[in-house]
C-alpha positions in Angstrom: 72.1 76.5 114.7 75.5 76.7 112.7 74.1 75.9 109.0 72.1 79.2 109.8 75.5 81.1 110.6 77.5 80.1 107.8 74.5 80.6 105.2 73.9 84.1 106.9 77.9 85.1 106.5 77.3 82.9 103.2 74.7 85.3 102.4 76.7 89.1 103.4 80.0 88.6 102.8 79.7 89.7 99.7 78.3 92.7 100.6 80.9 93.7 103.8 83.1 93.5 101.0 81.5 95.7 98.4 82.0 98.2 101.0 85.6 97.4 101.8 86.4 99.8 98.6 90.0 100.1 97.9 91.7 103.2 98.8 92.8 104.7 95.2 94.6 107.5 96.4 96.8 104.9 98.5 97.1 102.5 95.6 98.3 105.6 93.4 101.2 106.1 96.2 100.4 108.5 99.0 100.0 108.5 102.1 97.4 109.0 104.3 95.1 112.4 103.8 95.4 113.7 107.5 99.1 113.5 107.7 101.0 117.3 107.9 104.8 118.1 107.4 106.3 121.1 109.0 108.8 122.1 106.1 112.3 123.8 106.7 114.5 125.0 103.7 118.3 125.8 103.1 118.9 127.6 100.2 123.0 127.4 101.1 122.6 123.2 100.6 122.8 122.3 96.6 123.9 118.5 96.8 123.2 115.3 95.0 125.0 112.4 96.9 125.4 109.1 96.0 122.9 105.8 96.6 123.5 103.6 99.4 124.8 100.1 98.1 122.0 98.2 97.0 119.5 100.7 97.1 118.1 103.6 94.6 118.0 107.3 95.2 115.1 109.6 94.2 114.8 112.8 94.4 112.2 115.6 94.3 112.6 118.8 93.2 109.5 121.1 93.4 109.2 124.3 91.4 106.4 126.8 91.4 105.0 127.7 87.5 103.8 131.4 87.2 101.7 132.3 84.2 102.3 136.5 83.8 98.5 136.4 84.1 97.8 134.2 87.0 97.1 135.5 90.1 100.8 132.9 92.0 99.5 131.1 94.6 102.7 131.7 97.0 104.8 129.5 98.3 103.2 126.0 98.7 104.1 122.8 100.0 103.6 119.2 98.8 103.9 116.3 100.2 105.6 113.3 98.4 104.5 109.6 98.7 106.0 106.0 97.6 103.9 102.8 97.9 101.1 104.4 99.9 103.3 106.6 102.5 104.7 109.7 103.0 108.8 110.3 103.0 108.3 113.6 103.3 107.9 117.7 101.8 109.1 120.1 99.8 108.0 123.7 100.2 108.3 126.2 97.6 111.5 126.1 94.9 112.9 123.2 97.0 113.9 118.9 96.7 114.3 116.4 99.1 115.7 112.8 98.6 115.1 109.4 99.9 116.5 106.0 99.0 114.4 102.6 97.7 115.0 99.5 97.0 115.4 98.1 93.6 111.6 97.3 91.7 108.0 98.4 91.3 107.2 101.5 93.2 104.4 104.2 93.0 105.8 107.9 93.6 103.0 110.5 94.4 102.6 114.1 95.0 100.0 116.3 96.0 99.4 119.6 97.6 99.1 120.0 101.9 97.0 122.4 101.9 93.6 123.0 102.9 93.4 126.4 100.8 94.1 124.7 97.4 91.0 125.7 94.9 90.9 121.7 94.1 93.0 118.1 95.0 96.2 118.7 93.3 97.5 115.2 93.2 99.8 113.4 90.4 101.8 110.2 90.6 103.7 108.2 88.8 105.4 104.8 88.5 109.0 103.9 89.2 110.7 101.3 87.9 114.0 101.2 91.0 117.5 99.9 89.5 120.2 99.5 92.5 122.6 102.3 92.2 120.8 104.6 90.0 119.6 107.7 90.7 116.0 108.9 89.8 114.5 112.5 89.2 111.3 113.9 89.4 109.9 117.3 89.5 106.4 118.6 90.9 104.9 121.5 88.7 102.8 123.5 90.5 100.9 125.6 88.0 99.5 128.9 89.2 95.9 129.6 87.4 92.3 131.1 87.4 88.7 130.1 86.3 89.6 129.0 83.2 92.5 127.6 83.7 92.5 125.9 87.4 95.7 125.9 89.6 97.7 122.2 88.5 100.1 119.7 89.7 101.9 117.9 87.5 104.8 115.4 88.3 107.2 113.8 85.9 110.5 112.2 85.6 113.6 113.8 84.0 116.9 112.9 83.3 119.5 112.6 85.6 121.0 116.1 83.7 117.9 118.1 83.9 117.8 117.0 87.3 121.4 118.3 89.2 120.4 121.5 87.0 117.0 122.2 88.8 118.8 121.1 92.5 121.5 123.3 91.4 119.1 126.0 92.3 117.1 124.3 94.4 116.6 124.9 98.5 117.5 121.7 100.1 113.8 120.8 101.9 114.3 118.6 105.1 110.3 118.1 106.7 108.6 116.2 110.0 105.3 114.7 110.1 103.2 117.2 112.5 101.7 115.7 115.4 
């Protein structure tokens, strides 16, 4: 009897594992789809700090880009993920920061709104070194039927990052319950 059960498990195992497809969004750095954020921004705060000892510091700055020929999307909320977990969100022209351990990481950003015409997201790799600060720009582009809205996540050099923070609002976010 045990031989038959073992044989059945052996035959069924490949079918079981086939159905366990990897979550590619999580592998790209994004957090769970169901998590949504409430975001507050403060236009008076434009601060850059130093990383904690033994850590790296990451800034993610959201910019909304409009082509005058296209209808603006309005202020939207973008979530920011690290290694499969959301670390916060931005809303409109704003920024957030978070500490990371040294090593290889994946950073993701996506539009939180369910009203976005398509799932707009971007991801990139980060090789973080202790004591360093990294800056990423999330560009949210409005569009039309020929040129759909887009989200682009790009690394920027520290000088550009500081300049972006200087005219962006500080974002604080909290996951909705």
